[in-house]
C-alpha positions as CSV (number, residue, x, y, z in Angstrom):
1,M,-16.6,25.9,58.3
2,H,-16.2,22.9,60.5
3,N,-13.8,22.5,63.4
4,C,-11.8,19.3,63.6
5,I,-9.0,17.7,65.6
6,I,-6.8,15.2,63.7
7,L,-4.3,12.9,65.2
8,L,-1.1,12.2,63.2
9,G,1.1,9.2,63.9
10,S,4.1,7.5,62.3
11,N,6.5,4.8,63.3
12,S,8.5,4.6,60.1
13,D,10.6,7.5,58.8
14,A,8.5,9.9,60.9
15,E,11.0,12.8,60.4
16,K,10.0,12.7,56.8
17,N,6.4,11.5,56.9
18,L,5.0,13.9,59.5
19,P,6.2,17.1,57.7
20,E,4.9,15.6,54.4
21,A,1.5,14.9,56.0
22,R,1.4,18.5,57.3
23,K,2.0,19.8,53.8
24,C,-0.9,17.7,52.5
25,L,-3.1,18.8,55.3
26,E,-2.5,22.4,54.6
27,Q,-4.3,21.9,51.3
28,I,-7.6,20.9,53.0
29,L,-7.4,22.7,56.4
30,C,-7.5,26.4,57.4
31,F,-6.1,28.1,60.4
32,E,-4.4,25.0,61.6
33,H,-2.6,24.8,64.9
34,Y,-0.2,21.9,65.5
35,T,1.0,20.5,68.8
36,M,4.6,19.4,69.3
37,V,5.6,15.9,68.3
38,I,6.0,13.4,71.1
39,E,7.1,9.7,71.1
40,S,5.1,6.8,72.5
41,P,5.6,3.0,72.5
42,P,3.6,1.0,70.0
43,Y,0.1,0.2,71.0
44,G,-0.5,-3.5,71.1
45,G,3.2,-4.2,71.0
46,K,3.3,-4.4,67.2
47,G,5.8,-2.6,64.9
48,P,8.9,-0.6,65.3
49,C,9.3,1.7,68.3
50,P,8.7,4.5,68.9
51,Y,5.7,6.1,67.4
52,H,5.8,9.9,66.7
53,N,2.5,11.5,67.5
54,Q,1.1,15.0,66.8
55,M,-2.3,16.7,66.8
56,V,-3.8,19.5,64.7
57,E,-6.8,21.6,65.4
58,A,-8.1,23.3,62.4
59,L,-11.1,24.4,60.3
60,T,-12.2,22.8,57.1
61,T,-15.0,23.3,54.5
62,L,-15.1,19.5,53.9
63,T,-17.9,17.4,55.3
64,F,-16.9,14.6,57.7
65,S,-17.1,12.0,54.9
66,Q,-15.0,14.2,52.5
67,L,-12.4,14.8,55.2
68,K,-12.2,11.1,56.1
69,D,-11.7,10.2,52.4
70,A,-9.1,13.0,52.0
71,L,-7.1,11.7,55.0
72,K,-7.1,8.1,53.6
73,D,-5.9,9.5,50.2
74,I,-3.0,11.3,52.0
75,E,-2.1,8.1,53.9
76,K,-2.0,6.2,50.5
77,Q,0.0,9.0,48.9
78,L,2.6,8.8,51.7
79,G,3.0,5.0,51.2
80,R,0.6,3.4,53.7
81,T,-0.2,-0.1,52.6
82,Q,-2.1,-3.1,54.0
83,E,1.0,-5.2,54.0
84,D,2.9,-2.7,56.1
85,R,-0.1,-2.4,58.5
86,E,-0.1,-6.1,59.0
87,Q,3.6,-5.9,60.0
88,G,2.9,-3.0,62.4
89,I,4.7,-0.5,60.1
90,V,2.8,2.8,59.9
91,N,4.3,5.4,57.5
92,I,1.5,7.8,58.4
93,D,-1.8,7.4,60.3
94,L,-4.4,10.3,60.2
95,D,-7.4,9.9,62.4
96,I,-10.2,12.4,63.0
97,L,-10.6,12.6,66.7
98,Q,-13.3,15.3,66.6
99,Y,-15.4,16.9,64.0
100,D,-17.5,19.8,65.2
101,D,-18.9,18.6,68.5
102,T,-18.7,14.9,67.8
103,R,-15.8,12.8,69.1
104,H,-14.5,9.8,67.1
105,H,-12.0,7.1,67.9
106,L,-13.2,7.2,71.5
107,R,-10.6,4.7,72.7
108,D,-7.8,7.0,71.4
109,W,-9.0,9.8,73.7
110,E,-7.9,7.8,76.7
111,R,-4.4,7.0,75.4
112,P,-1.6,8.7,77.3
113,Y,-0.1,10.5,74.3
114,V,-3.5,12.0,73.3
115,Q,-4.0,13.2,76.9
116,Q,-0.5,14.7,76.8
117,L,-1.1,16.5,73.5
118,L,-4.6,17.8,74.1
119,P,-3.6,20.7,76.4
120,H,-1.3,22.1,73.7
121,L,-4.1,22.7,71.2
């Protein structure tokens, strides 16, 4: 089993998309623990405001590559498109912040909403 921390984000219909993403994640994660959802302004000033952010710490049997692919599949399933991304619309964004002892998306670790959510894992 591998320990992972995943960051969930949405700035479009988040009240629907975050719960849907959690349902999908339950299919690939075990013993998941979610933080509360918090709002943040859009990073880079693009897209509707606010973003809704949440983190989950969990275990998975998937390799890093398999987990990354599964998250991209969930994003597509929940309607994420390149056209929306170019307009700053994010139905759902799922990023692996940590897999076992390796941190990913290093710039995200410094963002205020990540710092605010981390103590709740």
